C-alpha positions in Angstrom: 0.6 -21.1 3.0 3.7 -19.0 3.7 2.0 -17.6 6.8 1.0 -21.0 7.9 4.6 -22.3 7.6 5.7 -19.4 9.7 3.5 -20.7 12.5 5.7 -23.8 12.5 9.0 -22.1 12.7 8.4 -19.0 15.0 6.6 -18.3 18.2 3.9 -15.6 18.2 6.2 -13.1 19.9 8.7 -13.6 17.1 6.2 -13.6 14.2 5.6 -9.8 14.2 8.8 -8.9 12.5 8.4 -11.8 10.0 4.9 -10.6 9.1 6.5 -7.2 8.5 8.5 -9.0 5.7 5.3 -10.5 4.4 3.7 -7.1 4.2 6.7 -5.7 2.4 6.5 -8.5 -0.1 2.7 -8.1 -0.7 2.8 -4.3 -1.1 5.9 -4.5 -3.3 4.2 -6.9 -5.6 1.1 -4.9 -5.7 3.0 -1.8 -6.6 5.6 -3.2 -9.0 3.3 -5.7 -10.7 1.3 -3.4 -12.9 4.4 -1.6 -13.9 6.2 -4.7 -14.9 3.1 -5.9 -16.7 2.9 -2.7 -18.6 6.6 -2.9 -19.5 6.3 -6.5 -20.8 3.2 -5.7 -22.8 4.9 -2.6 -24.4 8.2 -4.1 -25.1 7.6 -7.9 -25.5 4.1 -9.2 -25.8 1.0 -9.2 -23.6 1.2 -13.0 -23.3 4.6 -12.6 -21.5 2.6 -11.6 -18.5 1.3 -15.1 -18.2 4.5 -17.0 -19.4 6.4 -15.3 -16.6 4.5 -17.3 -14.0 5.9 -20.6 -15.3 9.5 -20.1 -14.1 8.2 -18.5 -10.8 6.0 -21.4 -10.2 8.7 -23.9 -10.9 11.0 -22.0 -8.4 8.2 -22.2 -5.8 7.7 -25.9 -6.4 11.5 -26.5 -5.9 11.4 -24.6 -2.6 8.3 -26.4 -1.3 9.7 -29.8 -2.4 12.9 -29.4 -0.5 13.0 -27.0 2.4 9.5 -27.7 3.6 10.2 -31.3 4.1 12.1 -30.4 7.3 9.1 -28.8 9.0 7.3 -30.5 11.9 4.1 -32.3 11.1 0.8 -31.9 13.1 -1.6 -33.9 11.1 -5.1 -34.7 12.2 -7.8 -36.7 10.4 -10.3 -34.4 8.7 -13.5 -34.6 6.8 -13.4 -32.1 3.9 -16.5 -30.0 3.8 -17.2 -30.2 0.1 -20.8 -28.9 0.4 -19.6 -25.8 2.3 -17.0 -25.1 -0.3 -19.6 -25.4 -3.2 -21.9 -23.0 -1.3 -19.4 -20.3 -0.4 -17.9 -20.4 -4.0 -21.4 -20.1 -5.6 -22.3 -17.2 -3.2 -19.1 -15.4 -3.9 -19.1 -15.8 -7.6 -22.8 -14.6 -7.8 -22.0 -11.6 -5.7 -18.9 -10.7 -7.7 -20.8 -11.0 -11.0 -23.5 -8.7 -9.7 -21.2 -6.1 -8.5 -19.1 -6.1 -11.7 -22.0 -6.1 -14.1 -24.2 -3.6 -12.3 -24.1 -0.1 -13.6 -22.0 -1.1 -16.6 -23.9 -3.8 -18.6 -27.2 -3.7 -16.6 -28.8 -1.1 -14.3 -28.5 -1.7 -10.6 -32.2 -2.4 -10.3 -32.5 -4.7 -13.4 -33.8 -8.3 -13.1 -30.4 -10.0 -13.8 -28.6 -8.0 -11.2 -31.3 -8.4 -8.5 -31.4 -12.1 -9.3 -27.7 -12.5 -8.8 -27.8 -10.6 -5.5 -30.9 -12.7 -4.3 -29.1 -15.9 -5.2 -25.9 -14.8 -3.4 -28.0 -13.9 -0.3 -29.8 -17.2 -0.3 -26.7 -19.4 -0.8 -24.8 -17.4 1.8 -27.6 -18.2 4.2 -27.3 -21.9 3.3 -23.6 -21.6 3.9 -24.2 -20.2 7.4 -26.6 -23.0 8.1 -24.0 -25.5 6.9 -21.4 -24.0 9.4 -23.7 -24.7 12.3 -24.7 -28.2 11.2 -21.8 -29.8 9.4 -19.7 -32.3 11.4 -16.5 -30.5 10.4 -17.5 -27.2 8.7 -15.2 -25.4 6.3 -14.7 -22.6 8.9 -14.8 -24.0 12.4 -17.4 -22.3 14.6 -14.9 -22.2 17.5 -12.8 -19.8 15.5 -15.5 -17.5 14.7 -16.8 -17.5 18.3 -13.5 -16.1 19.6 -13.8 -12.3 19.9 -10.1 -11.7 19.2 -10.3 -13.7 16.0 -13.5 -11.8 14.9 -11.9 -8.4 15.6 -8.7 -9.5 13.7 -10.8 -10.7 10.7 -12.7 -7.4 10.6 -9.6 -5.2 11.0 -7.7 -7.1 8.3 -10.6 -7.2 5.8 -11.6 -3.5 6.1 -8.0 -2.3 6.5 -6.6 -4.1 3.5 -9.8 -3.6 1.4 -9.4 0.1 1.9 -5.8 0.0 0.7 -6.8 -2.0 -2.3 -9.4 0.5 -3.1 -6.9 3.3 -3.0 -4.5 1.4 -5.2 -7.3 1.1 -7.8 -8.7 4.6 -7.8 -5.8 6.8 -7.0 -4.2 6.3 -10.5 -7.5 7.2 -12.0 -7.7 10.3 -9.8 -4.2 11.3 -10.8 -4.9 10.9 -14.6 -8.4 12.5 -14.4 -8.1 15.3 -11.9 -4.3 16.1 -11.9 -3.8 15.3 -15.6 -0.9 13.0 -15.1 0.1 10.4 -17.8 -0.4 6.7 -16.8 3.3 6.3 -16.3 3.7 9.4 -14.1 0.6 8.2 -12.1 2.1 4.9 -11.5 5.4 6.4 -10.4 3.6 8.8 -8.1 2.0 5.9 -6.2 5.4 4.2 -5.4 5.8 6.5 -2.3 3.0 4.7 -0.6 4.7 1.4 -1.1 7.9 2.7 0.3 6.2 4.2 3.3 4.1 1.1 4.1 7.0 -1.2 3.6 9.2 0.8 6.0 6.5 1.2 8.5 5.5 -2.5 8.4 9.1 -3.6 8.9 9.8 -1.3 11.8 6.4 -2.2 13.4 7.2 -5.9 13.2 10.3 -5.3 15.2 8.4 -3.3 17.8 5.7 -5.8 18.1 8.1 -8.5 19.5 9.5 -6.1 22.1 6.5 -4.5 23.8 3.6 -5.6 26.0 1.0 -3.1 24.8 1.3 -4.1 21.1 -2.0 -2.5 20.0 -0.9 1.1 20.7 1.2 1.5 17.6 -1.4 0.1 15.1 -4.1 2.2 16.6 -2.1 5.4 16.5 -1.1 4.5 12.9 -4.7 4.0 11.8 -5.7 7.3 13.3 -3.0 9.0 11.1 -4.1 7.0 8.0 -7.8 8.0 8.6 -6.8 11.8 8.9 -4.7 11.6 5.7 -7.4 10.0 3.7 -10.0 12.5 5.0 -7.6 15.3 4.0 -7.3 13.6 0.6 -11.1 13.9 0.2 -11.3 17.4 1.6 -8.6 18.7 -0.7 -9.4 16.6 -3.7 -10.1 19.6 -6.0 -7.0 21.7 -5.0 -4.2 19.3 -4.2 -0.8 19.8 -5.7 1.5 16.9 -6.4 3.7 17.5 -3.4 0.8 17.6 -1.0 -0.5 14.5 -2.5 2.8 12.6 -2.0 3.0 13.7 1.6 -0.6 12.4 2.3 0.4 9.0 0.6 3.4 8.8 3.0 1.2 9.3 6.0 -1.4 6.7 4.7 1.3 4.1 4.1 3.2 4.8 7.3 0.0 4.7 9.4 -1.3 1.5 7.9 2.0 -0.4 8.1 1.6 -1.8 11.7 -1.8 -3.3 11.1 -0.9 -6.4 9.0 1.5 -7.8 11.6 -1.0 -7.2 14.4 -3.9 -9.1 12.8 -1.8 -12.0 11.8 -0.1 -12.3 15.2 -3.3 -11.9 17.1 -4.9 -14.8 15.2 -2.0 -17.2 15.5 -1.7 -16.3 19.2 -5.3 -17.4 19.8 -6.1 -20.5 17.7 -5.0 -24.1 18.1 -2.0 -25.1 16.0 -4.0 -27.4 13.8 -6.3 -24.5 13.0 -3.7 -22.1 11.8 -4.2 -22.9 8.2 -7.9 -22.5 8.1 -7.8 -19.4 10.3 -5.4 -17.5 8.1 -7.1 -18.9 4.9 -10.4 -17.6 6.1 -8.9 -14.1 7.0 -7.3 -13.8 3.5 -10.5 -14.9 1.8 -12.5 -12.3 3.6 -9.9 -9.7 2.9 -10.0 -10.5 -0.8 -13.8 -10.6 -0.9 -14.4 -7.3 0.9 -11.6 -5.6 -1.2 -13.5 -6.7 -4.4 -16.8 -5.4 -2.9 -15.2 -2.1 -2.0 -13.8 -1.5 -5.4 -17.1 -2.2 -7.0 -18.8 0.1 -4.4 -16.3 2.9 -5.0 -16.9 2.5 -8.7 -20.6 2.9 -8.1 -19.9 6.1 -6.1 -17.9 7.6 -9.0 -20.4 6.7 -11.6 -23.3 7.9 -9.5 -21.6 11.2 -8.9 -20.8 11.5 -12.6 -24.4 10.8 -13.4 -25.8 13.5 -11.1 -23.3 16.1 -12.4 -23.8 15.3 -16.1 -27.6 14.4 -15.9 -27.0 11.1 -17.6 -27.7 7.4 -16.5 -24.9 6.2 -14.3 -23.9 3.4 -16.6 -23.3 6.0 -19.4 -21.7 8.8 -17.5 -18.1 9.5 -18.3 -15.5 12.0 -17.5 -16.9 14.7 -19.7 -18.5 16.4 -16.7 -15.2 18.2 -16.0 -12.3 18.1 -13.6 -14.3 19.7 -10.8 -17.0 17.2 -11.0 -14.5 14.3 -11.2 -12.7 15.7 -8.2 -15.9 15.8 -6.2 -16.7 12.2 -7.2 -13.3 11.0 -6.0 -13.7 13.0 -2.8 -16.7 10.9 -1.9 -14.7 7.7 -2.6 -11.9 9.0 -0.2 -14.5 9.7 2.4 -16.0 6.2 2.1 -12.5 4.7 2.2 -11.8 6.6 5.4 -15.0 5.2 6.9 -13.8 1.7 6.1 -10.5 2.3 7.8 -12.3 3.6 10.8 -14.2 0.3 11.0 -10.7 -1.5 11.1 -9.6 1.0 13.9 -12.8 0.1 16.0 -12.1 -3.6 15.6 -8.5 -3.1 16.9 -9.7 -1.0 19.8 -12.2 -3.8 20.7 -9.6 -6.6 20.3 -8.4 -8.1 23.7 -4.7 -7.6 24.1 -3.7 -11.1 25.1 -0.1 -11.8 26.1 1.9 -13.2 23.2 3.1 -16.8 23.6 6.8 -17.3 23.8 7.1 -21.1 23.9 7.6 -23.4 21.0 
């Protein structure tokens, strides 16, 4: 909703620097949230993690009830696509259950897992059918038919999904391969937040001042891909200083992408479609991020099983540091491949002039 509001108060050319601030907020929360949660659980009570949301929610309610009343209104009559909502939720939940249970509680080829995947595929097909037949579908077809929007959706989903995957598996890599404590592993990852925040903030400023606004994100993604590939190549022999340098390169290279995708979408769609466009992009980003985390987990479990000679769902880390490092190397290579998909999407995205009017 914050990004939708921004569409009412800033022109596309001005939004780049504001999206830099959004990226800073997002990554700071992602990096500091687990550390704060651990502190609350250790020194207060685990339930404090949930109670903390009440004052934060009340503060958000106070802001939305006062400041947002001054925004312009662009209301249109709508017919809510309840059937589409039910279909996409059912497909997503079934897919997430299958990915999270497979290899842990059930084998990947077991009947319950195959049934969940089959149900998700069938319902997803019904959702696509609903998109082309509903009077006002949940995701307007006109949005999906625009090549700039499609490229922005793909770049955002694969880019952010890759970063989420790294945030999940890098702490495990540090504890398993480099023998760091959980606290030290968390602190070691703070550098990627600093680098990404700095890069996103600077890139947002540049985006509003140049005509060829894709050049910086494309160059940054090349740097990120090279750093993640090096992470995989050197997974068995990295020292902590080399690891921190690679994290800086990953964060700095990825930073310009969020502003680009957000601005590209808002520069393309009609004003009354800002909400559904950004909502769809965020949904796809979260969905793909969850899928990638499950897929990376399957890669690690599969590599552990091959090395240890045990079923994937029972393989642990007893196969040794070298085997664990090789398993994580495959995760990093897969992550680099996903970022490459984001880069290709940015390259294919048309560089339309940014609007400057109200």
